[in-house]
LOKOL-115668 format. One record per residue (C-alpha): residue number from 1; x negated, y, z. Coordinates in steps of 0.25 Angstrom, whole numbers, plus 2048, in hexadecimal, padded with zeros to 3 digits. Layout:
PAVEX	num	X	Y	Z
PAVEX	NUM	X	Y	Z
...
% end
This chain:
PAVEX	num	X	Y	Z
PAVEX	1	800	801	800
PAVEX	2	7FB	80E	7FC
PAVEX	3	7F7	813	80A
PAVEX	4	7FF	821	808
PAVEX	5	80C	818	808
PAVEX	6	80B	816	816
PAVEX	7	810	825	818
PAVEX	8	81D	820	811
PAVEX	9	820	817	81D
PAVEX	10	827	81A	82A
PAVEX	11	827	810	835
PAVEX	12	831	80D	83E
PAVEX	13	82F	804	849
PAVEX	14	83B	7FE	851
PAVEX	15	838	7FF	860
PAVEX	16	844	802	868
PAVEX	17	84B	7F5	86B
PAVEX	18	84E	7EF	879
PAVEX	19	845	7E3	878
PAVEX	20	84D	7DB	87F
PAVEX	21	845	7CE	87B
PAVEX	22	839	7D3	882
PAVEX	23	840	7D5	88F
PAVEX	24	839	7D7	898
PAVEX	25	82D	7DF	892
PAVEX	26	838	7E8	88B
PAVEX	27	840	7ED	899
PAVEX	28	837	7F8	89B
PAVEX	29	831	7FC	88C
PAVEX	30	836	7FA	87D
PAVEX	31	832	7ED	876
PAVEX	32	828	7F5	86E
PAVEX	33	821	7FA	87B
PAVEX	34	81E	7EC	880
PAVEX	35	810	7E9	882
PAVEX	36	808	7E0	877
PAVEX	37	7FB	7D9	878
PAVEX	38	7F5	7DF	886
PAVEX	39	7F5	7ED	880
PAVEX	40	7FE	7F1	875
PAVEX	41	80E	7F4	874
PAVEX	42	817	7EC	86A
PAVEX	43	81A	7F9	862
PAVEX	44	80B	7FA	860
PAVEX	45	80C	7EE	855
PAVEX	46	815	7F6	84A
PAVEX	47	80E	804	84D
PAVEX	48	800	7FF	84B
PAVEX	49	805	7F7	840
PAVEX	50	80B	804	839
PAVEX	51	7FE	80D	83C
PAVEX	52	7F5	803	836
PAVEX	53	7FD	802	82A
PAVEX	54	7FC	810	829
PAVEX	55	80A	812	82D
PAVEX	56	809	81E	837
PAVEX	57	817	824	836
PAVEX	58	81E	81C	842
PAVEX	59	82B	81C	849
PAVEX	60	82E	815	855
PAVEX	61	83C	813	858
PAVEX	62	83F	811	867
PAVEX	63	84A	810	872
PAVEX	64	84A	807	87E
PAVEX	65	83F	807	889
PAVEX	66	837	80F	880
PAVEX	67	82F	819	889
PAVEX	68	822	80F	889
PAVEX	69	823	80D	87C
PAVEX	70	824	81D	879
PAVEX	71	818	820	882
PAVEX	72	810	815	87B
PAVEX	73	813	81B	86D
PAVEX	74	80F	829	871
PAVEX	75	803	825	878
PAVEX	76	7FE	81C	86E
PAVEX	77	802	820	85D
PAVEX	78	7FD	82F	85C
PAVEX	79	7F9	832	84E
PAVEX	80	7EF	83E	84B
PAVEX	81	7F7	84A	844
PAVEX	82	7F1	847	836
PAVEX	83	7F8	83A	831
PAVEX	84	805	83D	834
PAVEX	85	808	830	83B
PAVEX	86	811	82E	848
PAVEX	87	816	824	852
PAVEX	88	824	82B	855
PAVEX	89	82E	825	85F
PAVEX	90	83D	826	85C
PAVEX	91	843	823	868
PAVEX	92	853	820	869
PAVEX	93	85B	82D	86A
PAVEX	94	869	831	86B
PAVEX	95	86C	83C	861
PAVEX	96	877	845	85C
PAVEX	97	87A	83C	850
PAVEX	98	877	82D	858
PAVEX	99	879	82B	867
PAVEX	100	875	81B	866
PAVEX	101	868	815	869
PAVEX	102	861	80B	85F
PAVEX	103	86B	801	85B
PAVEX	104	861	7F8	854
PAVEX	105	855	7F9	84C
PAVEX	106	85B	800	840
PAVEX	107	864	809	848
PAVEX	108	857	80D	84F
PAVEX	109	851	811	842
PAVEX	110	85E	817	83C
PAVEX	111	860	820	848
PAVEX	112	851	825	845
PAVEX	113	853	827	835
PAVEX	114	852	836	836
PAVEX	115	844	835	83B
PAVEX	116	840	82B	82F
PAVEX	117	847	833	824
PAVEX	118	83F	83F	828
PAVEX	119	832	838	827
PAVEX	120	82B	837	819
PAVEX	121	82A	829	814
PAVEX	122	833	820	80C
PAVEX	123	831	813	814
PAVEX	124	834	810	823
PAVEX	125	82D	804	82A
PAVEX	126	836	7FD	835
PAVEX	127	82F	7F6	840
PAVEX	128	832	7EF	84C
PAVEX	129	829	7F1	859
PAVEX	130	829	7E2	85F
PAVEX	131	81F	7DB	854
PAVEX	132	811	7D7	855
PAVEX	133	80B	7D7	846
PAVEX	134	802	7DE	83D
PAVEX	135	806	7E3	831
PAVEX	136	800	7ED	826
PAVEX	137	80F	7F5	823
PAVEX	138	808	7FA	816
PAVEX	139	80A	7EC	810
PAVEX	140	819	7EB	813
PAVEX	141	81B	7FA	80E
PAVEX	142	814	7F5	801
PAVEX	143	81B	7E7	800
PAVEX	144	828	7EF	802
PAVEX	145	825	7FA	7F6
PAVEX	146	820	7F0	7ED
PAVEX	147	82C	7E8	7EE
PAVEX	148	836	7F5	7ED
PAVEX	149	83C	7F1	7F9
PAVEX	150	846	7FA	801
PAVEX	151	843	7F2	80E
PAVEX	152	838	7E7	812
PAVEX	153	839	7DE	81D
PAVEX	154	82C	7D9	822
PAVEX	155	82E	7C8	825
PAVEX	156	826	7BD	829
PAVEX	157	828	7AE	826
PAVEX	158	82F	7A8	833
PAVEX	159	832	79C	839
PAVEX	160	841	797	83C
PAVEX	161	83E	799	84A
PAVEX	162	83C	7A8	84A
PAVEX	163	845	7AC	841
PAVEX	164	850	7AD	84A
PAVEX	165	84A	7BA	851
PAVEX	166	846	7C1	844
PAVEX	167	84D	7C6	837
PAVEX	168	84C	7BB	82C
PAVEX	169	84E	7BF	81E
PAVEX	170	84F	7B8	810
PAVEX	171	849	7BA	804
PAVEX	172	84B	7B9	7F5
PAVEX	173	840	7B6	7EC
PAVEX	174	83A	7C4	7EA
PAVEX	175	838	7C7	7F9
PAVEX	176	844	7D0	7FB
PAVEX	177	84D	7CD	807
PAVEX	178	85B	7C8	803
PAVEX	179	85F	7C5	812
PAVEX	180	85C	7CA	820
PAVEX	181	860	7C1	82C
PAVEX	182	85E	7C8	83B
PAVEX	183	859	7BC	844
PAVEX	184	860	7B0	83F
PAVEX	185	862	7A8	84A
PAVEX	186	866	79A	845
PAVEX	187	865	791	839
PAVEX	188	873	796	833
PAVEX	189	86C	7A4	834
PAVEX	190	860	7A0	82E
PAVEX	191	866	799	821
PAVEX	192	860	79D	814
PAVEX	193	854	7A6	81B
PAVEX	194	84A	79C	817
PAVEX	195	841	79E	80D
PAVEX	196	842	79A	7FD
PAVEX	197	838	792	7F9
PAVEX	198	831	79D	7F1
PAVEX	199	832	7A6	7FD
PAVEX	200	82B	79A	806
PAVEX	201	81F	79C	7FB
PAVEX	202	81F	7AC	7F8
PAVEX	203	821	7B0	809
PAVEX	204	817	7A5	80D
PAVEX	205	822	79E	814
PAVEX	206	820	790	81B
PAVEX	207	82A	784	820
PAVEX	208	828	78A	82E
PAVEX	209	82B	79A	82A
PAVEX	210	833	799	820
PAVEX	211	83C	7A5	823
PAVEX	212	839	7B4	822
PAVEX	213	83B	7BB	82F
PAVEX	214	839	7CB	82F
PAVEX	215	831	7D2	837
PAVEX	216	838	7DE	83B
PAVEX	217	830	7E6	832
PAVEX	218	839	7EF	826
PAVEX	219	834	7F8	81D
PAVEX	220	840	801	817
PAVEX	221	83F	80B	80C
PAVEX	222	845	818	814
PAVEX	223	851	81B	80B
PAVEX	224	855	80D	80D
PAVEX	225	853	80C	81C
PAVEX	226	85D	818	81C
PAVEX	227	867	812	814
PAVEX	228	867	805	81C
PAVEX	229	868	80C	82A
PAVEX	230	874	815	824
PAVEX	231	87E	809	82B
PAVEX	232	882	805	839
PAVEX	233	877	7F9	83A
PAVEX	234	86E	7FA	846
PAVEX	235	864	7EF	842
PAVEX	236	859	7EC	836
PAVEX	237	85A	7DC	83A
PAVEX	238	867	7DB	83C
PAVEX	239	86F	7E5	831
PAVEX	240	865	7ED	829
PAVEX	241	85C	7E3	823
PAVEX	242	866	7DA	821
PAVEX	243	86F	7E3	819
PAVEX	244	863	7E9	811
PAVEX	245	85F	7DD	80C
PAVEX	246	86E	7DB	805
PAVEX	247	86C	7EA	800
PAVEX	248	85E	7EF	7FE
PAVEX	249	850	7E9	7FA
PAVEX	250	84B	7E3	806
PAVEX	251	83D	7DB	804
PAVEX	252	834	7D2	80E
PAVEX	253	827	7D6	812
PAVEX	254	820	7C9	816
PAVEX	255	816	7C9	821
PAVEX	256	810	7BD	825
PAVEX	257	806	7C0	831
PAVEX	258	808	7C0	83F
PAVEX	259	816	7C7	844
PAVEX	260	81D	7C5	851
PAVEX	261	829	7CA	856
PAVEX	262	827	7CC	866
PAVEX	263	834	7D1	869
PAVEX	264	836	7C5	873
PAVEX	265	82E	7C1	880
PAVEX	266	82A	7B4	87B
PAVEX	267	825	7BA	86D
PAVEX	268	81E	7C5	874
PAVEX	269	817	7BB	87E
PAVEX	270	814	7B3	873
PAVEX	271	80E	7BC	86A
PAVEX	272	805	7C1	875
PAVEX	273	801	7B2	875
PAVEX	274	7FD	7B2	867
PAVEX	275	7F3	7BE	868
PAVEX	276	7EB	7B5	872
PAVEX	277	7E9	7A9	868
PAVEX	278	7DA	7A8	864
PAVEX	279	7DD	7AC	856
PAVEX	280	7EB	7B3	857
PAVEX	281	7F5	7B5	84C
PAVEX	282	7F5	7C4	84F
PAVEX	283	7ED	7CC	858
PAVEX	284	7E9	7DB	85B
PAVEX	285	7D9	7DA	855
PAVEX	286	7DA	7E1	848
PAVEX	287	7D1	7ED	847
PAVEX	288	7D7	7F0	83A
PAVEX	289	7E6	7F0	83F
PAVEX	290	7E6	7F4	84D
PAVEX	291	7F1	7F5	856
PAVEX	292	7F3	801	85E
PAVEX	293	7F7	804	86C
PAVEX	294	7F6	80E	877
PAVEX	295	7E7	812	87A
PAVEX	296	7E6	810	888
PAVEX	297	7D6	811	88B
PAVEX	298	7D5	806	894
PAVEX	299	7C8	7FF	89A
PAVEX	300	7C6	7F2	894
PAVEX	301	7CB	7E6	89C
PAVEX	302	7C4	7E1	8A9
PAVEX	303	7C3	7D3	8AC
PAVEX	304	7BD	7CC	8B9
PAVEX	305	7BC	7BC	8BA
PAVEX	306	7C7	7BB	8B0
PAVEX	307	7C9	7AF	8A6
PAVEX	308	7CE	7B2	899
PAVEX	309	7D4	7A8	88E
PAVEX	310	7DB	7AE	882
PAVEX	311	7DE	7BA	887
PAVEX	312	7E1	7C9	883
PAVEX	313	7DC	7D3	88E
PAVEX	314	7E0	7E3	88D
PAVEX	315	7D7	7ED	891
PAVEX	316	7D9	7F3	89F
PAVEX	317	7DC	7E6	8A4
PAVEX	318	7D5	7E0	8B0
PAVEX	319	7D4	7D0	8B3
PAVEX	320	7CF	7CA	8BF
PAVEX	321	7CC	7BB	8C2
PAVEX	322	7D6	7B7	8B9
PAVEX	323	7DA	7AC	8AE
PAVEX	324	7E0	7B2	8A2
PAVEX	325	7E5	7A8	897
PAVEX	326	7ED	7AB	889
PAVEX	327	7F1	7B8	88F
PAVEX	328	7F1	7C8	88B
PAVEX	329	7EE	7D2	897
PAVEX	330	7F2	7E0	894
PAVEX	331	7ED	7EC	897
PAVEX	332	7E9	7F0	8A5
PAVEX	333	7EE	7E2	8AB
PAVEX	334	7E8	7DE	8B7
PAVEX	335	7E7	7D0	8BB
PAVEX	336	7E2	7CA	8C7
PAVEX	337	7DE	7BB	8CA
PAVEX	338	7E8	7B7	8C1
PAVEX	339	7EC	7AC	8B6
PAVEX	340	7F2	7B0	8A8
PAVEX	341	7F5	7A7	89E
PAVEX	342	7FF	7AB	891
PAVEX	343	803	7B7	896
PAVEX	344	803	7C5	892
PAVEX	345	800	7D0	89D
PAVEX	346	804	7DE	898
PAVEX	347	7FC	7E5	8A2
PAVEX	348	7FF	7F2	8A7
PAVEX	349	802	801	8A5
PAVEX	350	7F7	80B	8AA
PAVEX	351	800	80F	8B6
PAVEX	352	808	803	8BC
PAVEX	353	815	806	8C4
PAVEX	354	815	805	8D2
PAVEX	355	81B	7F7	8D7
PAVEX	356	81D	7FA	8E6
PAVEX	357	816	7F7	8F1
PAVEX	358	80F	7E8	8F2
PAVEX	359	810	7E6	8E4
PAVEX	360	805	7DF	8DD
PAVEX	361	7FD	7E7	8D3
PAVEX	362	7FF	7E9	8C4
PAVEX	363	7F9	7DB	8BE
PAVEX	364	7F9	7CC	8C2
PAVEX	365	7F3	7C9	8CF
PAVEX	366	7EB	7BE	8D5
PAVEX	367	7EE	7B0	8D3
PAVEX	368	7FB	7B2	8CA
PAVEX	369	7FF	7AB	8BE
PAVEX	370	803	7B1	8B1
PAVEX	371	808	7A6	8A6
PAVEX	372	80F	7A7	89A
PAVEX	373	814	7B6	89E
PAVEX	374	816	7C5	89A
PAVEX	375	811	7CF	8A4
PAVEX	376	815	7DC	8A0
PAVEX	377	80F	7E8	8A5
PAVEX	378	80C	7ED	8B4
PAVEX	379	811	7E0	8BA
PAVEX	380	80C	7DE	8C9
PAVEX	381	80A	7CE	8C8
PAVEX	382	806	7CB	8D7
PAVEX	383	7FC	7C0	8DC
PAVEX	384	800	7B2	8DA
PAVEX	385	80B	7B3	8CF
PAVEX	386	80E	7A9	8C7
PAVEX	387	815	7AD	8BA
PAVEX	388	815	7A1	8B0
PAVEX	389	825	79C	8B0
PAVEX	390	820	78F	8B4
PAVEX	391	82F	78B	8B5
PAVEX	392	832	78D	8A6
PAVEX	393	83D	798	8A8
PAVEX	394	841	79C	89B
PAVEX	395	848	7AA	89F
PAVEX	396	848	7B1	8AC
PAVEX	397	848	7BF	8B3
PAVEX	398	842	7C1	8BF
PAVEX	399	83D	7CE	8C8
PAVEX	400	832	7D3	8BF
PAVEX	401	830	7C8	8B5
PAVEX	402	838	7C0	8AA
PAVEX	403	838	7B3	8A2
PAVEX	404	83C	7B3	894
PAVEX	405	83C	7A6	88D
PAVEX	406	832	7A1	896
PAVEX	407	827	7AD	896
PAVEX	408	826	7B5	8A3
PAVEX	409	827	7C4	8A0
PAVEX	410	822	7CD	8AD
PAVEX	411	829	7DA	8AC
PAVEX	412	821	7E7	8AC
PAVEX	413	81E	7EC	8B9
PAVEX	414	823	7E0	8BF
PAVEX	415	81E	7DB	8CD
PAVEX	416	81C	7CC	8CF
PAVEX	417	818	7CA	8DE
PAVEX	418	80E	7C1	8E4
PAVEX	419	812	7B2	8E0
PAVEX	420	81D	7B4	8D6
PAVEX	421	81F	7A8	8CE
PAVEX	422	827	7AB	8C2
% end
C-alpha cells in the first residue's frame, strides 16, 4: 500500500462494553483497561497495531468503568504536533439529540458519526479492544481497495468448537461474503457454513478448521458506513453485517497468523500461559513491531533466593525465597517465600489503597501457594494461604475472590487473610 494511503483511514476502537464475561477483572475497570502480560493493557494491542501500521488517527469509544482506561490512554499516547496523529476518547454521553447510552457496537459508532464525518479520509477501520494479535492493517486496506469492496471483514480459519462464540461467514468462490451469522450455537445454526472444496484450497482450510470466523475487524468505505448506520440496528455482528452481505459488496480478508479472543476468564488465562511456552506462537519480543504502553520508569526486578521456570517477570517487582513455575509476575509485584504455579500475578499500582489495620501487605506472603489462578492488582494475600481450587469447583464467589470455570480469580484490592484456603 502507498504510505500516504494511511492518511485516508480513520481508526475506531470499540472499548465501551461491560465485559461481563471477564468478571471479576472488569468490576472496577473497563475490559480494554484489563492488565495484560505483566505490564500492558488490552487496549494497547489495537492501538499499537494501528500506530505500527501508520494509522495515527484513532478514536476510542468508551462507556463503562472507563476512568482507568482514560487515564492510561491520556498518559501513554501523546503525539508530537507535526504528524497530526491522535488517540482521542469518545465517551458515551447524553446529548440534546440522543439521551441513550450505547446500545451495542453499531449504536456506539452511530452516536459518534458526526466526529467521523468531520475527519478527512474515505475509509473507517473498526476494531475491538479484547483480542491479542499482530496485524499490519495496511495489508487489509490494500486488499480492500484492490477487491473493490465496500466493506471488508478480517476472517480466520476456525474449528467448530470455537465458532459458537464468534461471527461466521460464508463465501462465494470470488471471496465475497454472501452470509454472516453471529455466534451459531448448534449444528442447525452452522449448517452450510463449512467451506467448499475450492475454498478449502484457496483459503488454506483444513479438516480441523473448515469454517471462517470473523475477527471483529471491519473496514468500511465511510459513505457506506454512514448509509448502513441509517437504521435502528444496534450491533455490527447481529444486524449490520448480516444485512450488508445482502445489499453491499462485502469481502473477506484472510488472516492466518496468531489471533485470540480473550473476552472470557478461561481464554484470558490460557492466552497468558501461551506466552510462557519456550517458542510461543505470539509474544511481545519483536523490535520491528513493538507494543506500546505507559512508560513507568521503574527499576529492574530484584530477585533473592528464587527459582524460576518458564516465567515472565516485569520491572519493579521484588521476589524473595520463592518458587515461580509457569507464571507471569507483573509490575511492582511483591512475592515473599511463596510458591506460584500456572498463574498470572498482575502486580500493584504505585499507591495501593489502605486495607485496614492488621491486613497483610500488598503481595503474596510467606508459605503461600498460588496455583491455576489470576491475582489482580493490589491484592493482599497473607501467610500460609492456599489458592489452588483443590476441590475442582467450577464456579463460585467468595469474599475477595471468584472461581470461573475452575480458575480462581483474586479480585483487585482484595484482602485474603492468613491461612485461607480457596
